[in-house]
N, C-alpha and C positions, 0 to 999 in steps of 0.2 A: 064220203068224200066230199058233200056240201061242206062239211065242217073246214075240210083242207082248203076247198076252194076260198072260203071267208077268210081263212086264215091268210093265205097268201095274197086276198085281195086288202085285207088290213094293212100287210106287212107292204105292199106296194104304194098305198097311200100313206104308208109313215114316210116312206124312203122319197115319194115324190115332193111331200112336204118339205122334206130337208133340202132336196138336190132341185127345186124347181128354178134356182138364179143359176145352174150349172147349165152348160151349152147340152145341144141334145146328146152330141157323142158321147159326153161322159155320163149323162141321166142314164141312154141306154145299157151302154157298158155295166154301170153300178147297179142297175135292175137285174140285168141277166147274172151278175156274179151271187147277187139277193137270192135270186128265184132259184139259181143251179145249188147252192148251198140249202136253202130250206128243202125245196123239193128232193135231192138227192139225200140229205139227213133221213127226213120222213120213210122215203122208199127203201133205204136201208135199214131201217128200224123193223120196218112191218116186216121185213125177210128174215131179220137178226132175232127177234125177239123171243120167239121161242127156243133156239138154241144158243142163241150167246150172250150171258148176261150183261157184257160190256154195253149191250146196247138196250138196256132194260127202261130208259128210260130217254124224252125226247130231245133233253139239254144234251145228254152225250152223243147223242146220235148228229146235234146240228154242230157240238165241238170238233166231232171227228170229221163232218163235212167242210169246215171252215179249215181244217190242216189239210184235208186233202184236196180241194179246190184252189188254196193258193200253192201247193207243191212242198208245203213245209216237212209233211211225212215224221211226225213224230213215232209213232209205231206203239204207241201205250194202247191204242184201240184199235182194231182189225176187224175187217168181215170174214167169217168160218164159212159160211155157204158159198155156195158157186153164183148163183144169182148176187148174193152181195157183194162178191168180188167183181163180177163183171158191170154192175154199177158203179163201183169206185175206179174200176177200170176207164169208163166212159166220163166219169166225172173228172179224173186225173186230165184226161186228153182237152175236156173240154174248160178246165179250168187254165190249160196254156193258154189256150185262144183267145177267154174272153180276159184274164190279165193282162194279155198283151197288147188287146185293144184299147183296153184302158190307160195301160202305160202309153202304147203310140195318141192316144188321143190327146193325154193330158201335156205331151210333149207337145205336139203339136202346137194345141192352145197358147201354152205359154211361148213357146216362138213365135206366134202369130201376132199375140199381143204385146211383144216386145218390139218387135219391128214395126207395128202401127203406133207405137209408143213414140218409137225413135223418128217417123216419120211424121208425129203431129197431129193422128187421126183419131187418137183417143178424147175422151172427156175428162178432163183434170180435175182430181180431189184435191182442193187446197182450200184453207182458210187463211185470212189476215195476209196474204201472201201478194206480191208486186206484180203486177202484168206490164211488161214492156213489150209496146206495140210498135213494128215496124224494124226495117233494118237498117243502120246507119252504119260507119265506120266505128262511131265511139262506142258501139252496143258493146263490144268486149269489155271497155274500160267501164261500163255502167255495170256490168253484173260482176267486177271485179273489185269494184269499189262497195257494194253492195254485200257482198259475202265477206269480205277483208272485215268491213265496219259495222254489221248487224250480222254475227253466224246464224243460222239458224232460221232467218227470213226465207219464206220459198219464195223462190222467182220463177214466173210463167213468160215464156216468149210466145208472141203473136206475129207472125208475117208468113210472108209467101217465098224467103228465099230459098236461092239453090240448094237442095240436099248436102250435097258435100260442105259448102260453108257451116249450114248448121251441127252436122255430123262435128266439124272440127270443135265447135264452141261447147256443144253438149260433153266430149271430148275432154276441153280442156277445165269444165267447170262439172265434172261428173261427181266429185266429193261434196258439192256445193248442193246438191239435188235440183240443178236447173231443170223445167219440165219445158214442153212446148207444143204448139198448136199451129198447124198451118192452115192458114186462110185470110181472106182480106181483114184487115182490124178494125175495120169500121161497121162491120157485118155482125147485128146482132147475135147471128146463129153460131158465128165463130166465138164471140166475146162470152157468151152463154158457155159453150165448150173450155173458156179460159176461168169460167166460175167468177165472172165479173161481180155479180151479186153480194160474193161473199169475200171480194177482194178488200187490201187494207190503200192502195195507192195504185193509181195507173201513170207510167213516163211513157209519152207518146213521142217516138221520135222519128225524123222525116225517113219515109219507108223508099230505100231505094233498090226494093226486091226487083223492079222492072224498068229500072233506070228512066225513071220520069223526070219531068223537066222541074225545076224549083217550082212555079205555081200550082202545078198539079198535085207535089207534093206537100202544098198546106192545104189544099182543097181537103186532100185523104184527111189531114191532121185536122180538120175543122170537124169533118164528117164524124172521125171517131170519137172526139170531143161531145159533140151531142148526142150520138148513141150509147156511150158509157155512162153521161150524166142520165138519160132517160132510164137506162137498165139502173142505174144504181145513185139515187139521190145525195147519197153520204159519203161517197168515196171520193179520197185526193184525187186531182187531177191534175198533171203538168204536162206541156206540150214545147215542144223544140219546133221554132218555127223560121221563116226566114225572109216572109213579107210584113213589114210592120203596118201595112193597113189592115192585115188578118186581126192586129190585135183587139180591136173593137168588138169584132166579130166572136173570136174565143173567149172573151168576159162574159158575151150576153150568152154563152152557150152552155157557161158554167165553169170556166178554168179556173184552178187555184191557185197558179202561176204558170209562168212562160219563159222560155230562152229564148231570146233571139239573136240569130246568125250574126256574128260581125259587129255588135252592139257596143263594145268597147275596143274594137280593133284599132281605131283609130286614135285615141287615147294612149292605148298602151304601145303604139308605134311612136307617140311622139315623147315617149317618156324613156324611151331608150337612148334618146338624145340629152330633154331637158333635164330628167329625173333618174339619172343612172342607177340601175339597181333596183327602183321601185314594179320594174315590170317581174323580172326575175321572184322579187318576192312576192308578188300577188299569185303568181305562177307554184310556188312552194305554198303556200299558203291554201291553195285550192285542192292541191294534190292529198288525195285522202291516203295517197301512198307514204308520205313523208310523216316524221315524227311530229315536226310543229305545224299542222294545219290548223284550219279555221273550222270553229265547229261551235255548238251551242251545248250548256252545261247546266242542270238543273240547280238552280239555288238553294242550299236548305233552310227550311222554315224558320230557324235560330236566326239567321240572319237577315228575314224579313224586317223591313222598317229600319234597318241599320243603315250606313251611308256607303257610297259605294269604296270609298276608300278603307272601310273595315273588312269590305268583301274583296278588293285587290291585295291586301295584306294576308288573309285567310286563304285564299285559293293560290297565291303563292307558297304560302308555306308550308299549306296540306298536301295540293295537288302539283306543285310546280308548273301553273296554268297562268297565263297572263291575260285577266280582263280587260278587253278594249272597249266593252260597252255591252247595250241590255237591246233586247227585243221581246217583245210582246204583240199577242193577236187580240184586234179591238173587232167586236162584231159590228158590222153595219147598222145603223140605224133603217129599220124599213119604211117603207113609203109612209103606211097607216099612224105610225107614230108621229109622223110628221103633219098630220092632215087634225082636223079636228073629228071628234067621235060620231057626230052624226053624218058624216060623208055629205054632203049637202052638193048639188051640180057641180059649183064651181070645184070643190075637191075631187069628186070623181073625172072633172074634165083633166084639172093638174096631174093625177094619178096616170090618167090616160098617156099623158104628153110623156110624161118620164117614161114611163114604158115604152110608148114608141122611140125613145130616144135610147133603148137599152140600161137604163136605171130600173133593176128590178128588186124587190125585197127580197131575193134569193142569192145575192151577192156572197161570194166569198168572204170569211173573215179577213180584216186588213193586219198587215203587218208594220208595226210600229218600232223604228231602229233609233236608237241614242247613241250614239259613238262619242267616245272619247268626253263623258259626262264630267262634270265636275266632283272632285273628291265628296262635296258634301250633297250629292244627288243620296235621295232617300229612295231604298229599294222598296218595289210595290211587288203585292201577292202573285201578280201574274207575268212578273219578269223573268226571262232566261237571259242567263250570262252569256257573250259571246267571249269566247278565249280561244289564245293560239295554244298548242300545246300538243303532246302526242295522246 
């Protein structure tokens, strides 16, 4: 009997190590099934050993127990003694109960997790994804643009908008694999659930989940930038704000780019009269749903060192793309590179004043644009082509 107890204890330890990450309900039901199979198989083996050659070894007995508990009932091995049949009947009834409990537990857990995921209560599992913080009327267009132009890029929504509205978005973009986390966008707890540390980029929209005023929305945006930058110094952060006075604060907080509401609305309105057609052209180029929109395109290495005229001809002939200029990223000079190596008291004073003014060595890379260059412009290694095309 001691050998049997040790054997059962060993089986329990093995099962526990395999099922330790499962919920208690599934773990307990699984343990119950294993114990029932092992105990029933050994018991019937002892009863049938002397009179039934089919139960001459433990492996055949365990096989019979598995078939009996799962109610498969092959009938290739059957007990012949009265006690053996009694144990078999008890195992059949117990198997029905335990298997039913296991099935019900698994179904309940799957349904519960599905509901929690849809309500944004689960921690996201994603890498190199885009987190879209806040709820704004442009949110569906943002998701659609990402899904259309970068298929396969995971998108995680983080906001506290009403569930009905979120359900509509999740249903519309179900094939795009959009995930949702419910909570305040500037909270480190919910940013952690959205896997900010493994994210590729963060887009921060004005969060109108609770119909806050414009200034309050911008304050939440600023707090979100600060929290995201602190949790992931390398992630790209882009924000949409309405108050131009907030821009310097956003830059100090580490934003990589920003969109200011109504920044060009005056010029666009005037263009309707002064330059008819230009407003429609700009809108068409910025719409990612159109065939001829504005985008960046990598330049082949064989064309680095060539002229803009060469690239213009190549892209039009090979890709039917119109090159209108170039962009490149230039890293800012940090403060230490501008000051002397010995860091005298004067240098330290200058550095302190620069930092108090918001100029830090952690500034984001700067974008350099070169629109409508001369045909003789020589392409550099870090240039990207700005093109119009599908």
